C-alpha positions as CSV (number, residue, x, y, z in Angstrom):
1,M,74.4,97.9,109.5
2,G,74.9,94.8,111.7
3,Q,75.7,92.6,108.7
4,D,78.2,95.2,107.4
5,W,80.1,95.1,110.7
6,I,80.1,91.3,110.5
7,F,81.5,91.5,107.0
8,W,84.3,93.9,108.0
9,L,85.1,91.8,111.0
10,I,85.6,88.7,108.8
11,V,87.7,90.7,106.3
12,G,89.8,92.0,109.1
13,A,90.4,88.6,110.6
14,I,91.5,87.2,107.2
15,L,93.9,90.1,106.8
16,V,95.4,89.6,110.2
17,A,95.8,85.9,109.6
18,F,97.5,86.5,106.3
19,L,99.9,89.1,107.8
20,L,100.8,86.6,110.6
21,L,101.6,84.0,107.9
22,Q,103.7,86.4,105.8
23,A,105.3,88.7,108.3
24,G,108.1,89.6,105.9
25,S,105.9,91.2,103.3
26,G,103.1,92.2,105.7
27,L,104.3,95.8,106.2
28,G,104.2,96.5,102.5
29,I,100.6,95.0,102.3
30,V,99.6,97.3,105.2
31,Y,101.0,100.3,103.3
32,T,99.1,99.4,100.2
33,L,95.8,98.7,101.9
34,F,96.1,102.0,103.9
35,A,96.8,103.9,100.7
36,L,93.8,102.2,99.0
37,L,91.6,103.2,101.9
38,V,92.7,106.8,101.6
39,A,92.4,106.9,97.8
40,I,89.0,105.4,97.7
41,T,87.6,107.5,100.5
42,V,88.8,110.7,98.9
43,H,87.6,109.6,95.5
44,E,84.1,108.8,96.6
45,F,83.8,111.8,98.8
46,S,84.8,114.0,95.8
47,H,82.0,112.5,93.7
48,A,79.5,113.2,96.4
49,W,80.8,116.7,97.0
50,A,80.8,117.6,93.3
51,A,77.2,116.3,92.8
52,L,76.1,118.5,95.7
53,R,77.8,121.5,94.3
54,L,76.2,120.9,90.9
55,G,72.7,120.7,92.4
56,D,72.0,117.1,93.3
57,S,71.8,116.4,97.1
58,T,71.0,112.7,96.7
59,A,74.5,111.5,97.8
60,S,74.5,114.0,100.6
61,G,71.2,112.6,101.9
62,Y,72.9,109.2,102.2
63,G,75.8,110.7,104.2
64,R,78.3,110.3,101.4
65,V,79.7,113.8,101.6
66,S,82.0,112.4,104.3
67,L,85.6,111.4,104.8
68,N,84.5,108.4,106.9
69,P,85.8,105.3,105.0
70,L,83.0,103.1,106.3
71,V,80.3,105.0,104.3
72,H,82.2,104.5,101.1
73,L,83.6,100.9,101.1
74,D,81.9,98.4,98.9
75,P,82.2,94.7,100.0
76,L,83.1,93.4,96.5
77,G,85.4,96.3,95.8
78,T,87.1,95.6,99.1
79,V,87.6,91.9,98.4
80,M,89.1,92.9,95.0
81,M,91.3,95.3,96.9
82,F,92.7,92.5,98.9
83,I,93.1,90.1,96.0
84,T,94.9,92.6,93.7
85,T,97.1,93.7,96.6
86,L,98.2,90.2,97.3
87,T,98.9,89.5,93.6
88,G,101.0,92.6,93.2
89,L,98.7,95.5,92.0
90,G,96.4,97.3,94.4
91,I,93.1,98.1,92.8
92,G,89.7,98.4,94.4
93,W,86.6,100.5,94.4
94,G,84.0,101.9,96.7
95,K,80.2,102.0,96.7
96,P,78.8,103.9,93.7
97,V,77.8,107.4,94.7
98,P,74.1,107.9,93.9
99,V,73.5,110.7,91.5
100,V,70.4,111.9,89.7
101,P,71.9,113.3,86.5
102,Y,68.8,115.3,85.5
103,R,69.2,117.4,88.7
104,L,72.7,118.5,87.7
105,R,73.6,121.8,86.2
106,F,75.0,121.8,82.6
107,G,72.7,118.9,81.7
108,P,72.7,115.2,82.6
109,R,75.6,114.1,80.5
110,V,78.0,117.1,81.0
111,G,77.0,117.4,84.7
112,N,77.5,113.7,85.2
113,A,80.9,113.9,83.5
114,L,81.9,116.7,85.9
115,V,80.9,114.6,88.9
116,A,82.8,111.6,87.5
117,V,86.0,113.5,86.8
118,A,86.0,115.0,90.3
119,G,87.1,111.6,91.7
120,P,90.2,111.0,89.7
121,L,91.2,114.7,90.0
122,S,91.0,114.4,93.8
123,N,93.3,111.4,93.7
124,V,95.8,113.3,91.5
125,A,95.6,116.2,94.0
126,V,96.4,113.9,96.9
127,A,99.3,112.4,95.0
128,V,100.7,115.8,94.2
129,V,100.5,117.1,97.8
130,V,102.1,113.9,99.2
131,G,104.7,113.9,96.4
132,L,105.7,117.5,97.3
133,I,106.0,116.6,100.9
134,L,108.4,113.8,99.9
135,R,110.3,116.1,97.6
136,V,110.8,119.1,100.0
137,G,110.8,117.1,103.2
138,P,114.6,116.5,103.3
139,D,115.2,120.2,102.7
140,I,112.9,121.2,105.6
141,V,113.7,118.7,108.3
142,G,117.0,117.4,106.9
143,P,117.9,114.2,105.1
144,A,119.0,112.5,108.3
145,A,115.6,113.1,109.9
146,M,113.8,111.6,106.9
147,L,116.1,108.6,106.9
148,S,115.4,108.0,110.6
149,V,111.7,107.2,109.7
150,P,111.9,105.1,106.6
151,W,108.5,103.6,107.3
152,L,107.0,107.1,106.9
153,T,108.7,107.7,103.6
154,N,107.6,104.2,102.3
155,L,104.0,104.9,103.5
156,L,103.8,108.3,101.8
157,S,105.4,106.9,98.6
158,T,102.7,104.2,98.5
159,V,99.9,106.7,99.2
160,M,101.2,108.8,96.3
161,L,101.5,105.9,93.8
162,I,98.2,104.3,94.7
163,N,96.3,107.5,94.3
164,L,97.8,107.9,90.8
165,V,96.9,104.2,90.0
166,I,93.3,104.8,91.2
167,A,93.0,108.0,89.2
168,L,94.3,106.4,86.0
169,F,92.4,103.2,86.5
170,N,89.1,105.1,86.9
171,L,89.7,107.2,83.8
172,L,89.6,104.1,81.6
173,P,86.5,104.5,79.4
174,I,84.8,101.3,80.6
175,P,81.5,101.4,82.5
176,P,81.1,101.8,85.4
177,L,84.4,103.6,85.7
178,D,84.6,107.4,85.6
179,G,86.3,107.6,82.2
180,Y,83.1,106.2,80.6
181,S,81.0,109.1,82.0
182,V,83.7,111.6,81.1
183,L,83.8,110.3,77.5
184,I,80.0,110.6,77.2
185,G,80.2,114.1,78.5
186,L,82.9,115.1,76.1
187,L,80.8,113.7,73.2
188,A,77.8,115.7,74.5
189,L,79.9,118.9,74.4
190,T,80.4,118.6,70.7
191,R,76.7,119.3,70.2
192,S,76.8,117.4,67.0
193,E,74.7,114.6,65.6
194,W,77.6,112.2,65.4
195,G,78.4,113.0,69.0
196,R,74.9,112.4,70.1
197,Q,74.8,109.1,68.3
198,A,78.1,108.0,69.7
199,A,77.0,108.9,73.2
200,N,73.8,106.9,72.7
201,T,75.8,103.9,71.5
202,L,78.1,104.0,74.5
203,E,75.2,104.3,76.9
204,S,73.7,101.1,75.4
205,W,76.9,99.3,76.3
206,N,76.5,100.1,80.0
207,R,75.0,96.8,80.9
208,F,78.2,95.0,79.6
209,G,80.5,97.2,81.6
210,M,81.1,95.0,84.6
211,M,81.9,92.0,82.4
212,L,84.4,94.0,80.4
213,L,85.9,95.4,83.6
214,F,86.3,92.1,85.4
215,G,87.6,90.5,82.2
216,L,90.3,93.2,81.9
217,I,91.3,92.8,85.6
218,L,91.3,89.0,85.5
219,F,93.1,88.6,82.2
220,S,95.7,91.2,83.2
221,Q,96.3,89.8,86.7
222,F,96.2,86.0,86.1
223,L,97.3,85.6,82.5
224,R,100.1,88.1,82.8
225,L,99.1,90.1,79.7
226,N,100.4,93.3,81.3
227,I,97.3,95.2,80.1
228,L,96.7,97.1,83.3
229,W,100.5,97.7,83.7
230,N,100.7,99.4,80.3
231,L,97.4,101.4,80.7
232,V,97.7,102.2,84.4
233,G,100.9,101.0,86.2
234,Q,103.6,102.4,83.9
235,P,101.9,105.8,83.5
236,A,101.4,106.0,87.3
237,Y,105.1,105.4,87.9
238,S,106.0,108.0,85.3
239,L,103.8,110.6,86.9
240,A,105.2,109.7,90.3
241,F,108.7,110.3,89.1
242,F,107.7,113.6,87.5
243,I,106.1,114.8,90.8
244,L,109.2,113.8,92.7
245,G,111.4,115.5,90.2
246,M,113.3,112.3,89.3
């Protein structure tokens, strides 16, 4: 635990130093990092809660059925959160929630898919709630009141968008993202031989998942191939405009 606190202290010092150097864009970075913190905490909590409801208390035993961000943050995922925020697209991840699939109801593949999809669905739910607040807020408190606190509108808008980004990013069918487990669960639901074989083949690719994921992130970010923008960013903005009724 002591080493974890040292790590977060160093990360915090780096962030403060960066904000002091770039005061002009610092507020937007704070909004994005706060939104990522909310999104990742809700996401991982939902995985742990879903696993508990489906019969596996492993994550609960590790204290993961909690909205305390510190129990969910992953050092590497947090570093990636900073890097992608500074390069224009906020993406990160938390500690994987420990799940024993064979304890889950509906079988290991379908049960694991339900646990996996709970994370993105929770992010979409947060985005919808925040979006509705932004949409009806001017009607309730008046447009002038909303305009008097532009920072709050900007913060809520960022929270909504980042939650949509995290949801769509995690639904990509690449291990260890949630979309990979969801796809395997859908194949298992077919109860067919080809579905079983396809699921077995996908599971054999699991060990290459991190390489594929980092390759996708790095190529998209640094070579400006717009892969993540087309798969995640643009759909997230479209959903945000839909929620806001624009």
